N, C-alpha and C positions, 0 to 999 in steps of 0.2 A: 740777399739783397742784390738785385740785378738792375743794371743801367745800360742805356743804349746811346751811342753816338760820341764821336771824338773828332775834334778839329784843331788846327793850329791857328792861333790868333795873331794877327800882325797889326799892332796898334801904333798909329802915328799921332803925336800930339802937335797941335798947331794953334796959333793965337785966334784963328777963326776957321769956320768950315768953308771950304771952297765953293764958289758958285759954279754952275755948269760951265765947263770949258776953261775954268781958271786953274792955274797951277800955283800952289803955295809951297813955301819951305817949311818943313816941320822943325819943331824944337827938340823932339825926342822920339825914339822908336823902341818898341818892346815886342819881343816874340814870346808867346806863352802858350802852354797847353790849354785847351778849352773844349768847348762843347758842353751844353747843359748836363748831359749824361756823365761825361768824364769828370766835370767839376763836382757833381753830386757824389759820384763814386769815391773820389779822393777825399771829400769831406767826411763821408760815412766811415771810410777806413781810418781816417785820422782821429776820429773821436772814440775809437775803440770798439766799433761794432764787430770787428773781426775777433773771433774767439775759436776755441776748439771745435765748436759745433756750428759756427756761423762764419760766412765769408762774404765779401763784397766781390761781385762778378761784373765784368764789363762785357757785354755782347755788342760788338760793333765792327766796323770795317774801316781800314785805312788803306791807302795806296801802297804799292811796292816801291817806296821812295824813302829818302832820308827822313823826311818829316814824319812819315808813318812809323818808321822804326824807332825814332826818337820818342814819339808819343807812347808807343807800347812799352818801351824801357821805363819811361817815367811812371806809367801806371803800375808796372811791376814793382818798382822801387818804393811806391807808396802803398804796397800791400793790397793792390787790386788784382784779382785773378782774371787773367785773360787767356784766350785760346789762340795763340799766335798763328798757328797753321790755318785756322779758320778766319782769322781777323784780317789777313793781308790779301788784297785783291790786286791782280796785275791789270794793266791796261786802263787804269784810271788813277787820278791823283787823290791824295789825302785831302779831306775837307779843309777848307781855309775860310777864315773870316777876316776881311779887311776892315779895320775900324779906324775912324778918324775922330779924335777928341778935341773939341774946342776948349783950350785951357782957360779962356776968359769966362765962358758961360757954363761949361761943363756938359754942354750938348754934344751928341755924337751922331755919327752915321755909321751904319754897319752894312756890309755886303757879304753874304755868305755864299760860298760855292761849295755845296755839300760833298761833291766828289764821291768817294767810296762809300760814304754813309748811305747813299741811295741804292747801293748794290745789295744791301742786306734784305733778303727775301723772307716773306711770311713763313714758308716751309722750313727755312734755316732756323728762324727764331723758334718755331714750334719744336723742332727736334732738339735744339740746344737747351731750351727751357725744360723740356721733359727730362733730358739727361741730368741737368743740374739739380732740379727740384726733386727728382726721385733718387738722387745719389745717396750714398751712405758716408758717414765720417770715418776716421781712422779706427775707431773702436768697433766698426762694423754694425753700428746701431743707426736706426733711421734718424735723419736730421729732425730737430724739434719742429713739429708742424705748428702753424699759427704764428711763426716768427718770420716767415718768408715775406719779403717785400719785393715787388716788381715795380720799378719806376720807369715810365715811358715818357719820352720827350718827342715832339713832332719835328725833329731834325732828321728823322728817317721817314720813309713813306707812310702815309696814313694806314695803308693796308697792312704793313708790317707791324706798326704800333697796335693796331686792332687785334692782329693775331697774337701778339704777346699778351695782351689782356685776356683774350678768350682762352688761350692755352693755360695761362697761370691760374685762371679761375677754375679750370677743370682738375688741376693737380692738387 
């Protein structure tokens, strides 16, 4: 089970959404791990998809910053396999989503700055997927075929998402 993309969500709650140029005071603020891929990977791991012959893997990129290191630690704690050496990108920030939630109507606005997520390249996905999907488990037997799931979200470049689907269909 393979997933892509990871961001830090910064959510502010306010009685209404601001108009352009308007400044409002928020009533609450929450920082949380996010990104469709990271959320789905954690959910898959939490319902017991991880076993002796099956794992949940996250192929993504975070910046070389406190936010990125925190997101990777959180994924590891939740039994999601990551490749830290490959996952951390210098010279760019970890992806961030700024979310404002109107507590009266439930409406929201979201601005995503993908940051390091966009640095994941098609050739990196191809080599990582090939390595993971053709790997063997601890008993040195081939992983059960037909149970591999590759889930792609479009919070990475479309070319990279396309390569993930093409590569996984070949393996």
